[in-house]
C-alpha positions, 0 to 999 in steps of 0.5 A, a space after each residue: 500499500 505504501 508503494 502505491 501511495 509513493 508512486 501516486 505522490 511522485 506523479 502529483 509532484 511531476 504533474 505540478 512541475 510540468 504545470 509550472 514549466 509549461 506556465 513559464 514557457 507560456 509567458 516567454 512571448 509576452 516578455 519578448 520585445 515587440 518586432 521592430 521595437 526601438 526600446 528594449 530592456 537589456 539584461 546583463 549578467 546579474 553579478 554585474 554592477 549597474 555602472 558596468 552594465 551602463 558602461 557596456 550599453 552606453 557604447 552601442 545604444 542610448 540609455 533611457 532609464 534603469 530597469 527593475 534591477 541593477 543589471 536591467 537597463 532600458 535602452 534605445 537600440 532600434 536595429 538588429 545590428 545595435 542589439 548584436 553589438 550589445 550582445 557582444 558587449 555582454 547583454 544576455 537577453 532582450 525583453 519588452 521594456 514594459 514587462 514585469 521585471 523590467 519596470 523601475 521599482 526602486 524608490 527614490 
């Protein structure tokens, strides 16, 4: 009886993990920048300081405002070439600048 219960518990855990994964994957299109968008949220490695991220972004794009974390910057990068240069400079991901983690949540 306890073996059947363990299998049932494992099945429930796997189902929950699958649902979490699917819901996360479903959010990806909403977080992606809109096609042709001029402004994007450039995400740099989380261990980078804000000044390091800003220095890297400023070489190839115009800084608009900080994002919700020190390593997220809202920048104007209107072309794919500009984004390629930002990737080469350390950006790991581009997001829609109005997506949840990109908002400026810091207080002044």
